[in-house]
C-alpha positions as CSV (number, residue, x, y, z in Angstrom):
1,D,112.0,62.8,58.6
2,L,112.2,66.4,57.9
3,L,115.8,66.9,58.2
4,L,116.4,63.3,56.6
5,S,114.7,64.9,53.5
6,N,116.9,67.7,53.7
7,S,113.3,70.0,53.8
8,C,113.6,72.2,56.6
9,I,116.4,74.2,58.2
10,P,116.9,73.6,62.1
11,F,117.5,76.8,64.2
12,L,121.0,76.4,65.7
13,G,121.3,79.9,67.2
14,S,120.5,78.5,70.5
15,T,122.5,75.7,72.5
16,E,121.6,77.0,76.0
17,G,118.3,75.1,76.0
18,L,116.1,78.4,76.5
19,D,112.7,76.9,76.8
20,F,110.7,78.3,73.6
21,R,107.1,79.4,74.1
22,T,106.2,81.8,72.3
23,L,106.2,82.6,68.2
24,L,105.0,85.7,66.2
25,L,105.7,85.4,62.4
26,D,106.1,88.5,60.3
27,E,105.4,87.5,56.9
28,E,105.5,90.9,55.7
29,R,109.2,91.5,56.4
30,G,110.4,88.1,56.4
31,R,111.1,87.5,60.1
32,L,110.2,85.2,62.9
33,L,110.3,86.2,66.5
34,I,110.7,83.7,69.3
35,G,110.2,84.3,73.1
36,A,112.5,82.0,75.3
37,K,113.5,82.1,78.7
38,D,115.2,85.7,79.2
39,H,115.6,86.2,75.4
40,I,113.6,87.2,72.1
41,F,115.2,86.2,69.0
42,L,114.3,87.9,65.4
43,L,115.1,85.4,62.9
44,N,115.2,85.5,58.8
45,L,112.8,83.1,57.6
46,V,114.7,82.3,54.5
47,D,117.9,81.3,56.9
48,L,116.9,80.9,60.6
49,N,120.7,80.9,61.2
50,K,121.9,84.0,58.9
51,N,121.8,87.7,60.9
52,V,120.3,86.2,63.9
53,K,119.5,89.0,66.5
54,K,119.1,88.2,70.1
55,I,117.7,90.5,72.9
56,Y,119.0,89.3,76.6
57,W,115.9,90.3,78.7
58,P,116.5,88.6,82.2
59,A,114.1,89.2,85.4
60,A,115.4,91.8,88.0
61,K,118.0,90.3,90.3
62,E,115.9,91.2,93.0
63,K,112.6,89.5,91.8
64,V,115.1,86.6,91.0
65,E,115.9,86.2,94.9
66,L,112.5,86.8,95.6
67,C,111.2,84.0,93.7
68,K,113.7,81.7,95.0
69,L,112.9,82.8,98.7
70,A,109.4,81.7,97.9
71,G,110.6,78.3,97.2
72,K,110.6,78.3,93.7
73,D,113.2,76.3,91.3
74,A,115.8,79.1,90.2
75,H,116.7,77.6,87.0
76,A,112.8,76.5,85.9
77,E,110.8,79.1,87.2
78,C,112.9,82.1,88.5
79,A,113.4,83.8,85.2
80,N,111.8,86.4,82.3
81,F,109.9,83.6,80.4
82,I,108.4,85.8,77.2
83,R,104.8,84.6,77.1
84,V,103.5,87.5,74.8
85,L,104.4,88.8,71.2
86,Q,102.1,90.9,69.8
87,P,102.3,93.1,66.7
88,Y,101.5,96.7,68.1
89,N,101.7,98.9,64.8
90,R,104.4,98.8,61.5
91,T,107.4,99.4,63.7
92,H,106.8,98.1,66.9
93,V,105.9,94.7,68.9
94,Y,104.4,94.3,72.1
95,V,106.3,92.0,74.6
96,C,105.5,90.6,77.8
97,G,107.4,88.4,80.2
98,T,106.8,86.6,83.5
99,G,109.6,88.4,85.2
100,A,110.2,85.8,87.7
101,F,106.5,85.9,88.8
102,H,106.7,89.9,88.8
103,P,105.3,90.3,84.9
104,L,106.8,93.2,82.8
105,C,105.8,94.4,79.5
106,G,107.7,96.5,76.6
107,Y,107.7,97.4,73.1
108,I,110.5,96.4,70.8
109,E,111.1,98.6,67.7
110,L,111.7,96.5,64.7
111,G,113.5,99.1,62.9
């Protein structure tokens, strides 16, 4: 219904089926951060498909191999699924991912 009424703009930036999991709305800067499988997207709230920024953050290859050896599904489980997007201060966001069952965290500078 929303698409038919032209009252929404779908995000077309990802056709890879990246399994979006985490959202962080930054109203002050007019941005939306999206955590997905091996990626973090930074979108413009006015037009989600304009100037899309994408950070590729996969799990380490050796961690992916250990995950596969443990019998996990290589495509559905052995990746870095972004689970945490948390404002840290005015310039940084704290992010954490699953890291193929070896969690890892870091900071993204939003400048």
